[in-house]
C-alpha positions, 0 to 999 in steps of 0.5 A: 561139330568138327570133321576129323580125318583118321588114317586107317589103323590109328586109334580114335579113342584109346582104352583109359582116355577120358570119354569127353566126345560122341563121334558120327561115322561120314566115312569108312569103318571103326572097329570097337576092340578090346585086350585082354590080359593075354595080349590079344585084341578082340572086336566088340563092334564094327561101325560104318557111315550113320552110326555113331559111338562115344556115347556111353563114356561121354555121358558117364565121364568115365575112362573108356573100357575099350578102344576104337580103331580106324579099320577102313575107309570108303565112300561117302553115302549118296555119292560117288567120292572116295575118301582117303581116309576115315572120316568121322564128326566129333562132338565135344 
């Protein structure tokens, strides 16, 4: 696994990308969002420390139909250390 650090507001995965990676949230939050035909973005799910995403697109090797955006930074579980970025483990 590789440690990936993402700034708040940056996309981890964008809609249309081929799903090849599984992500585990270490610190911060990631929102799963989709955009409607009129350009409005909606949040479907919120992922925080201990949760994972990207499994569906990875296993079926299809393009993502949603985007995943880092929306917050936080503290590591069981620690008082504050992260300056959203930290994820990526499993290719």
